[in-house]
C-alpha positions in Angstrom: 61.4 87.2 236.3 59.5 89.7 238.5 59.3 87.0 241.0 61.2 83.9 241.7 62.3 80.9 243.9 64.2 77.8 243.8 63.9 75.1 246.7 64.9 72.0 247.9 61.6 69.8 247.3 62.3 67.2 250.2 62.9 69.9 253.0 61.5 73.1 251.5 64.9 74.7 251.8 65.0 78.1 249.5 68.2 78.2 247.6 67.1 81.1 246.0 64.7 84.0 246.1 63.3 87.3 244.7 60.4 88.9 245.9 59.0 85.2 246.2 56.2 86.4 249.2 54.5 88.9 246.5 50.8 87.8 245.7 50.8 87.7 242.0 48.6 86.5 239.1 49.5 82.7 237.8 48.5 82.3 234.8 48.0 78.5 233.8 50.5 77.7 236.6 47.2 77.3 238.6 46.4 73.7 236.9 49.1 72.4 239.0 46.6 73.1 242.1 43.8 72.2 240.0 45.5 68.8 238.9 46.4 67.8 242.5 43.2 68.6 243.8 41.4 66.2 241.2 43.8 63.6 241.7 43.4 63.8 245.4 39.4 63.5 245.3 38.5 61.4 242.4 38.3 57.8 243.3 38.4 56.2 239.6 41.0 58.3 237.4 39.9 55.8 234.6 36.4 55.8 234.6 34.6 57.5 231.2 32.7 60.8 232.4 30.6 62.8 230.4 31.8 66.2 229.7 29.6 69.0 230.8 28.3 71.6 228.3 29.5 74.4 230.3 33.1 73.0 230.1 32.8 73.8 225.7 34.2 76.7 224.3 36.1 77.8 227.2 38.1 80.8 226.6 42.0 80.4 225.7 43.7 77.3 225.0 41.7 74.2 224.3 41.7 70.9 223.4 38.2 71.3 222.0 36.3 69.3 224.0 32.9 68.6 222.6 29.3 68.2 224.3 28.6 64.9 225.7 31.8 63.6 224.7 33.2 60.6 226.9 36.8 61.1 228.4 38.3 59.7 231.5 39.2 62.2 234.3 42.9 61.1 233.9 42.7 62.0 230.1 41.4 65.1 231.0 44.3 65.8 233.4 46.7 65.0 230.5 45.2 67.7 228.4 45.1 69.7 230.9 49.0 69.5 232.0 50.5 69.0 228.4 48.4 71.1 226.3 46.9 73.4 229.0 43.3 72.8 228.0 41.2 75.5 229.7 38.2 73.5 228.6 39.7 70.2 230.1 39.8 72.0 233.3 36.3 73.0 233.8 35.5 69.7 233.0 37.5 68.2 235.6 35.7 70.9 237.8 32.5 69.7 236.9 33.4 66.4 237.0 34.4 66.3 240.6 32.7 68.8 242.5 29.7 69.9 240.5 30.6 73.3 239.8 33.6 76.0 239.3 33.2 77.5 242.4 32.8 74.2 244.5 35.8 72.8 242.9 37.8 76.5 243.6 36.8 76.0 247.4 38.2 72.5 247.1 41.6 73.9 245.8 42.1 76.8 248.3 41.4 73.8 250.7 44.3 71.9 249.5 46.4 74.8 249.5 45.5 75.4 253.1 46.2 71.8 253.4 50.0 72.0 252.3 50.8 75.4 254.3 50.1 77.5 251.3 48.9 80.5 253.1 49.2 83.5 250.8 47.2 82.1 247.9 43.5 82.0 247.0 41.8 80.6 243.5 38.6 81.4 241.9 38.9 79.5 238.6 40.5 76.4 237.9 42.7 77.1 234.6 44.1 80.5 235.8 42.8 83.0 233.5 43.4 86.5 234.9 40.8 87.7 237.6 41.2 89.8 240.4 41.4 87.5 243.5 42.8 85.0 241.5 46.3 84.9 242.8 49.5 83.2 244.8 53.3 83.8 245.5 55.9 81.9 243.9 56.6 80.6 247.6 53.4 79.2 247.9 53.7 77.2 244.8 57.0 76.0 244.7 55.6 74.3 248.2 52.4 73.2 246.6 54.5 71.9 243.7 57.0 70.0 245.8 53.8 68.2 247.6 52.2 67.6 244.1 55.0 65.8 242.9 55.2 63.1 246.0 52.3 62.0 244.3 52.9 59.1 241.7 49.9 59.8 239.3 50.7 63.7 239.3 54.7 63.1 238.6 54.2 60.6 235.8 51.5 63.2 234.0 53.5 66.1 234.2 57.1 64.5 232.9 55.4 63.3 229.9 56.4 65.0 226.7 53.8 63.2 224.2 50.6 61.2 224.9 47.6 60.0 222.5 44.1 60.5 224.3 40.5 59.6 223.1 42.3 56.9 221.0 38.6 56.6 218.7 39.5 57.7 215.2 36.8 60.4 215.7 38.1 62.3 218.7 41.4 61.0 218.6 43.9 63.8 220.7 47.7 63.8 220.0 49.4 66.4 222.9 52.9 67.7 223.1 53.8 69.3 226.0 54.6 72.6 226.3 57.4 72.9 229.0 60.4 72.7 226.8 63.1 72.1 229.7 61.8 68.3 229.4 64.0 68.4 226.5 66.7 70.5 226.8 67.5 70.2 230.5 69.1 67.3 232.1 67.0 65.5 234.6 64.0 67.9 234.4 60.5 65.9 235.7 58.2 68.9 234.6 56.1 70.9 235.7 53.9 73.4 233.7 53.9 76.6 232.0 51.4 79.8 231.9 50.9 83.0 230.2 48.2 86.0 230.4 48.4 89.5 229.5 48.4 90.3 233.0 50.7 87.7 234.4 53.2 87.5 232.0 55.4 84.3 231.1 55.2 81.9 234.1 56.8 78.7 234.8 57.0 75.9 237.3 59.7 73.6 236.8 61.5 70.5 238.2 64.5 69.0 238.0 66.0 66.1 239.8 69.9 64.8 239.7 72.0 62.6 241.9 68.8 62.1 244.4 68.7 66.1 244.9 64.9 67.2 243.7 65.1 71.2 242.9 61.4 73.1 242.1 62.0 76.4 240.5 59.5 79.3 240.1 59.1 82.4 237.9 56.5 84.7 237.4 56.5 87.5 234.8 59.7 86.3 233.3 60.4 86.8 229.5 62.9 84.3 229.2 61.4 81.7 231.5 62.9 78.6 230.3 66.5 80.2 230.2 66.4 81.7 233.6 64.9 78.4 235.1 67.7 76.7 233.2 70.2 78.9 234.5 69.1 78.4 238.1 69.1 74.7 238.2 72.7 74.6 236.5 73.7 77.0 239.4 72.5 75.5 242.4 73.4 71.7 241.1 77.2 73.2 240.6 76.9 74.7 244.1 74.8 72.2 246.1 74.6 68.3 246.6 72.0 66.2 248.6 73.7 65.1 251.8 72.9 62.2 254.2 73.3 64.0 257.6 71.1 60.8 259.2 70.7 57.6 257.7 67.6 55.3 258.3 68.0 53.2 261.5 71.1 54.5 262.5 72.8 52.4 265.5 73.8 54.8 267.8 75.9 53.0 270.3 75.4 50.6 273.2 75.3 51.5 276.7 75.8 49.4 280.3 73.0 48.3 282.2 72.9 48.6 285.7 71.3 45.4 287.4 70.2 43.9 284.2 70.3 40.3 283.0 72.3 41.6 279.7 75.3 44.2 280.3 74.5 46.3 277.7 71.7 47.4 275.5 72.0 48.7 271.9 70.5 52.8 270.9 69.4 53.3 267.6 67.2 56.2 265.5 64.7 55.2 263.1 64.3 58.1 260.8 66.4 59.7 258.1 67.2 63.4 257.2 68.9 64.5 253.9 69.5 68.0 253.0 70.8 70.1 249.7 74.3 72.0 251.0 77.2 73.7 249.9 80.5 72.5 250.9 80.9 75.4 252.9 77.9 74.6 254.5 78.6 71.4 255.6 81.2 72.6 258.0 78.8 74.5 260.1 76.7 71.5 260.4 76.4 69.8 264.0 74.8 66.9 265.4 74.3 66.5 268.7 73.2 62.7 270.4 71.4 63.2 273.2 71.5 59.7 274.7 72.0 58.4 278.6 75.5 56.8 279.6 73.9 53.9 281.4 70.0 53.0 281.8 68.8 51.0 284.9 67.2 47.4 284.1 64.2 46.8 283.5 64.8 48.3 279.8 61.9 47.8 277.3 62.2 47.5 273.8 61.6 50.7 271.6 61.7 52.5 274.8 62.5 56.3 274.2 65.9 57.5 275.9 66.9 60.5 274.3 67.0 62.1 270.8 69.7 63.3 268.2 69.6 66.9 267.1 71.1 68.3 263.8 71.9 71.9 263.9 73.2 74.4 261.2 74.9 77.0 263.1 72.5 77.6 266.1 69.4 76.4 263.9 67.8 73.3 264.8 67.4 71.8 260.9 66.0 68.5 262.6 65.4 66.1 265.5 64.7 62.6 266.3 64.1 60.2 268.8 66.5 57.8 270.1 65.3 54.2 271.2 66.6 51.2 272.6 67.0 47.9 270.7 66.1 45.4 273.1 64.6 44.7 276.7 66.8 43.6 279.3 65.0 42.5 282.6 66.1 43.6 286.1 68.6 41.0 287.8 67.9 42.3 291.1 64.1 41.4 290.7 64.5 38.0 289.6 67.0 37.4 292.7 64.6 38.8 294.9 61.7 36.7 293.5 64.2 33.5 293.5 64.9 34.1 297.2 61.0 34.4 298.1 60.5 31.3 296.1 63.4 29.2 297.7 62.1 30.8 301.4 58.3 29.5 300.7 
């Protein structure tokens, strides 16, 4: 591969990288951005739309749309991601934004929102154009984000589907991603090819709760190299839960309180892909008080937990109180005032 990256989808941690920040053409892997942009900006994916004649006959791979044919955006998305229909991408652009230009602006906004700052899209299909580019790093980040969307995830893992089920326009689609059939745990995502971009593949694989995303650009053996990266990573790394959800930290004494102790806890969880060697370099630091003065409120922030790899801060989370404890001194004083009233 001219450029490649493999990341932990949950944390974005880079496990392998080669020229991953180089701006390159990406062919039909562009359609990952097309799909998630359409999904997030369509109010009803199953509503039938009329195919704009401008989408018919788009150069390159096609699902052979006909002028004024009616399909749903969902059906077009399957045609986009399984068959890589360039005509489907243009039809989606017109349905969502009224033009390719408007839709590409939305695609660029999607990328910026996700934090993919070294990408620029000028078409929804990925055919070569001078200002149409991304990086392996950006596209891996976008893909990890898109896979969190249930609709996107369902579409890209589908191996075969029939759309337009009326007899005249029925289309049987087969996913071009061979890893779906050959790689254990593969859940997508998208192939691509142009003369300028070469063979490109974005793929995702999940085993034992660990989800990885791989991107290879301009790679002849794109399926083989991607599978090799996945196998190496799954052999070397495992998903480790460092901090579980709603973790009890400890109990601390309460000075001058109606109760003697109050419990402390954290809410958020943290998991990360680590090798056995790396686990020994982790350090979890609980910055919690040794005692508290009454009154203590429920869910009061009293400290934090920090997770470090060496000297690098990976994660931090607040520490809260589990319950409230009233002040004994206040009640005693109030009682004395009332007794003397």
